[in-house]
Residue, then its C-alpha position, 0 to 999 in steps of 0.5 A: m214196221s211190221v215184220y212177217k213171222s208165221s210159224d211155217r215161214a219162220s221155220m223156212f227162214r231159220r233153215l235158210a239162215g242156217l245155210v247162209k251161215a254155213y256158206a259164210d263161214r267158208s266164203y268170208a275168209f277171202p273178203f275179210v282179207a281183201v278188206l284188210i289189204t284194201g284198208a292198208i292200201w288206202g291208209v298208206t295212200l291217204q298218208h302219202i297224199q296228205h304229206k304231199g298236199e301239205e308240202a305243195r300248200s307250204t310251197a305256195a305260201a312261201t312263194s306268195s310271201q316272197l313275191a309280196g316282199a319283192f312287190a312291196a320293195h318295187i312299190a316303195k321305190t316307185v312311190h319314193d321316186a314320185d314323192v322326191a319329185v313332189r318334195w323338190v318341186k315344193y321346195e323350189y317353188e316355195r323358195s322363189p314363187a315369182t321366178f320358178r319355172l317348171a319348163d326350165y327345170r323340165h328342159r334340164g331333166l330335174v323335175s321328172a321321176d322315172t315314171a312321171l306323166q307330168v308335173t303340175i303347179v296349181d294355185a290356191a284357186g285351183s287353176v293350173v299355173q304351170t305344167t310340164t305338158p306342152a300346150a296344155r289347156s287352162v283347167n281348174l282342179s278346185d273340185r278334185q279330191h287331191f286338191r281339197v284335202h290340202e286346203t285345211g292343212d298340211i297332210g303330207l303326201y297324198i295319193s289320189q285314186p285313179v282319175v282321168g287327168r284334165v291336163s294329160s287326158q290319161w288315167s293317172l295317180q296324183f301324188t300331191r303335196r301342199l304349197n304354202h305362202p311364206d306366212g303359212s297360208f295355202a298357196g296351192i299344190v304340186v302334182v306329180s302324175e303317175d301311170p297307175d298300170f306301171l305300179t303292177d305291170g312294171f314289176y320285174n318278176l311277173e313270171g313268178l306269178g304264174l298264169h293266174g297270179m295277182l298283184a294289187v296296190l291298195s291306198d289307206n284312203g280306201y280305194l284301189l290304186s292298181r291291180l293285175a290278175g292273170g296277166e290282165l290289167t283290171s279296170q281303172r275303177g276297181p272295187p274299193a279297198t275294203a273288198f280286199s279286207s280278207m287279205v289284210g294281214v295275211n301271209g301265205a293264207s289261201v283266200k278267195d279273190p273278191v274280184d274274180g273268185v279265184q282261190r289264191y295263196v296271198s300275202y299282204r305287206h304295208l309300206s313303211g312311211y306311205p299310206v299304201s299297202v300291197v297284196a301278192g298272190v299265186s293261184a291255188d290251181d297253178a300252185l297245186a296243179q302238180y300235187r292234184h295230178s299226183r293225187l288223182l294218180y294215187f287214188t286211181i291206183a288205190s281204187v283199181l286195186s281196191l276194186v280188184l280185191l273187193g269186186s270178186a269177193a262181193w259179187q255173189l253177195i251183192v247180186t243175190r241180195r239185190f235180186r231178192k230185194q227187188a223181187e220181194t220188196d217195194s223200193l219206195t217204202g221197204l214193204p213187201n210188194r204185190h208179188l210177195m203178198l200174193q205168194t203169202v196169201r197163197h201159202r196161208i190159204c193152204d195152211e189156215e182153216p177157213g175163217r181164220l184168215a182175213l185180207l185188208y185192201i187199203d186205198l188212199d182216196n185223195f193221194k192222186a190230187i196231191n201227187d199231180t199237184l205237188g209232184h212225185k217227190v212229195g208224193d213219194e215222201l208221203l207214201r213213205n209216211v203212209a207206210f210208216r203210219l200203217g206199220e204202227c197199226a200192224a200187230p206182230g205176225d201180220v203182213l203189210a205190203r204195198i201192192g199198187g201206187d196208192e194201195f196197200a194190203y194187210l194180211l192176218s191170221d187169227e181165231r177171230a179173224l174178222d174181229h181182229a180185221e175190224m179192229i185193225a181197220n178202225d185203228i188205221v181210220q183213227a191213225f189217218r185222222r192225224v195229218f201228215v207233215i211233209r216239208g213243213d205243210d200239213y196234208t190230210i189223207n183219207v183211206s177206204i178199207g175193204i175187208s174179205l174173209h177167207k171162208q172157202s177152202d178152194e178160194t184163191e189168193f186172187g179171189l180173196l183180193t178181188k173181194a177185198d177190192m169190192a169191199m174197199y169201193a163200197a167203203k169209198e162210197r160210204g165215205r162219200n167218195g173219199e171225204e172221210s175214212r171208212f172200212h167195209v166188210y165184203t158180202p155176196e151182194l157186192s159181187t151181185r152189184a159188181h156184176s150188175l154194174l158190169e152189165q150196165q157198162q156193157a149195155l152203155q158201151y153197146a148203145i154208143i157203138n149201135r147208135e142208140f143215142f140221139v139228140l133233141y134241141q131246145p131253143i134259146v130265145s130273147l125275151n121278145g121271142t127271137l130265136r138266138g140258138v138251140e141247146a143239144l140234149a142227149r137221149w137214149r132210145h133204150p131197146h127195152k126201157g124206151m127213152l131214157m133221160p140224161d140223169q139215167f145214164i150220164p152218171l154211169a157214163e161219167s163213172t166208167g169213163l165212157i162219157v168221153q166216147l159218148g160226148e164225142s159221138l153226140l158232139q159230131q151228131a149235133c154238129r152235123e144235124f145242126q149245120a145241115w138244118q141251118e143251111t136248109a132254113g137259111s138262118r144264122i143261130f148258134l148251137s150249144v152243146n154240153v161237155s163233160p169235165r172228163q172230156l176236158l181233163r182228158g185232153g184231145l177235145s180241141h182236136t175233136i172240135r176242129q174235126c167237127l167244124n172242118d167235116n161240116l164246114m161249120d162256122p166256129d162262131a156258131l158253136q158254143l160249149e157248155m161246161t160246169e163249174t166243176a170243170m172250170l174251177s179245178g184251176s190246173r194249168d193243163l185245163r186253162l191251156r186246153l180252154q185257150d186252145i178251144r177258144r182260139l178256134g173261135v168256139k165260145v165257152v159258157l159256164d153252165d149251171f152257175g151258182t150251184g157249185q163253188s162259183s168263182l167270179s174270177n172266171l167271169v173277168s179273166q176272159t176264161v169264159d164267154g158267157i154264163k148260164i144260170d141254174r133253173q133253181f134261181i128262176e124257180m125262186a126269183p119271182g117270190q124270193q128277194t135274194a134270188a131276184a137280187l142275184i139275177e139282177s146283179l148278174e145281169k148287170l155284171t155280164r152286160d158290163v163285162g161283155l158276157s152272154l147271159v142265159i137263164e134256163g128253166v123258165e117254165t111259167r108265164e109268171q117267170a117269163a113276165w118277171l124276166s121281162r125287166f131285162k133287155e139283153v138276157s136269153v132265156q130257155g124253158n118249156f114255156y117257150a118250147r120243149p126239146a124236139p127234133l130239129t125238123e119240128l123247130t123249122p117253122i120257128l127258125k124260118s119265122g125267127s120267133 
């Protein structure tokens, strides 16, 4: 990026630097001491906080380890009690299957563990043959996993995942062992059912878990047996044991719980002799709450002391730097802003001889489209890249500034200022032929550059900037309205042209106010001559030039933005005259009015249409708007919404001059328009050119099939009319049928209908 260094300002900056240095020698003593004291405060504070944190985390880890050990002992006893009951029933049954009766042992209190829900004996076919549950219904368990695992051999004690017991109808864990016949063959299983919640809820030291602690019992077979977290028992169908893989083998480690996402200090234990493991954890929030409160207090005290020490010392320096930067620097690009650039130009004009100073006005041609489409964040990033690339082209001693949204200025002093300016402008044009890469996407930006040379000693900075601005717009026109980068040097003819354009604009504005514009109407008819509608065509009754056609004033109205005001006035006039005329004639046809793309993009068109319909009591179905492909193909969301608002009023939308732009058939099938109007150049070629004829025939069939209206304009000869007679549903328009005329002259046609 260029750094501004002219001789006079360099001298001023050196004097200013000397004053700042002299002031700094006296003013930085206290800030320096304040920084040292602040550093010492924070050093002690952070060291103390670190020590307290390590102590709190160590305590939490030890707590989880102790809880895990106690919980493992609790589960070991519970599983052991259940297994003792299973083994005893197994032994007694295998010793005498024929005489074994569970009911007898149950009454004597010999078959139930402390937590058992029921004891059941299942035969080799899976049928329940004996159970401690009174009046139990007959069920078959051959499809249960805890039955099938024993069919192939003796696997010892098996603990099932939580299931709803078919005998007890309660959630339970099934502790099972295989029953054998005397010959060792499979005789069935013995089942002791336990309440899964008792494994965790029955732990004697639940208070030690805190508010958000967690207990879990996992089976080596890959499923969760029981879980208690935050004082709440979780669903019986919990996640698989693999979900707790991050906790396996840990002892006092901080782990994020896979079920509820709570960070806990967790310890893991595996039971010796049983396929079961346990996990116990205390919440990090609970365990570290006191430490975090103390840490916040220490930070607050240290921060307050730091602010008191550093605030007063830094205040003057911060405020001074901030205001100077805001006053003279563009916050987005870091370049000098418009204020500093104008000051610099003023000083240079006073110090330099005429002919030694040149100003370049640089405008980004297609930046607005990118900024509106992709958003301001991308636009800002692109502007920063543009500023950097412009800085690469800058020469030492020159000044580059951002003076507007997408406008930059470049000031240089040289013996051959014009040659230097043209060289810099050419370098910028060449630099902008390279694409800009923003967030992985390529963007092409063109520039238009205007160059003005300081030639008059009494010229002001504003005059020099205005001339550069005029030259920039001339460059934009030479570059085909921003399609390529160009530069242009100011000449007096540009001022003359600007004054002429201003006069034309004033004349157009006066003509709108003075109602010099009027409307002629050209019939739109069927091929058999039946009148279907009229198109409103604008004319200017110029006080000196006579009647002017649209091509003599519409481009000026478009470029100046007056087309919006003119379009609204003509729409109101056409609706008013048409409705009054139609009521007199007593016939129903439609009125077609052209709408400029700028009217549609500006917004408010639907309000104007609604007002015209209401003021004239006009049927919305009698009004249709003709819009060019340029407006329809912009594809913006706002445009589509505005079109929808217009069509909701009942007004039809027709695509005008179809085939002259980037024609999009998607508009014809997406219900965006109600009809199309083929440009006159196709009918001029159709009778003698096969391609044009084939296109019209295809469009006629397409619009008929999708339910759109089709108007062919520009029918000027009998030959063209005869050629079009092959079609049935199309409408035609042209001087062969009727020339544009006031409505009063069309009354006979309206009354006759032909």
